[in-house]
C-alpha positions, 0 to 999 in steps of 0.5 A: 827144757821149757826154757830152751823152747820158749825162753831163748827165742823170746830173748833172741827177739828181744835182743834183736829189737834192742840192737836195732834201736840201740845202734843209732843211740850208741852212734849218737853217743859216740859222736857226742863224746868224740870232741871231749877229752874228759875220761871220767865223762866217757867212763860215766856215759859208757857205764850208763849206756851199759846199764840201760842196755843190760836192763832193756833185754830182761824188760823187753823179754818180759814184755814179750813173754808176759805182757806186763812191765811190773814183773821185769824188775821183780826177777833177780837176774834183771839187776845182775844183767844191768850190772854185768853189761855196765861193767863189761861195756865200760871195761871194753871201752877202757881196754880199747882206749888203752890199747889205741893210746899204747899203739899210737892209733888213738884219735888226736884228742886222746893222744898224750 
């Protein structure tokens, strides 16, 4: 019950802060990748971006809640969150590219 009162608001604040900071970074990454056709590079960058975002929510939540960074990496779910976000962001990007190429609406760089 204490998690509902304390944990969810702290996590929500952390996610909001990260969204404000990460949105311009994601836009810059997308602009940088828009001129390359190398799918492996796209996958690697999206995997890294997902891992960083997945690590950032537990780290910022721990900083807000406890005030120290040491405990953020001791919590087991931190690494699960990073792995889950990395896989889901990469899978989402892959699915979007696959669908856009299939429908013919992909950017000219990715069309066959």
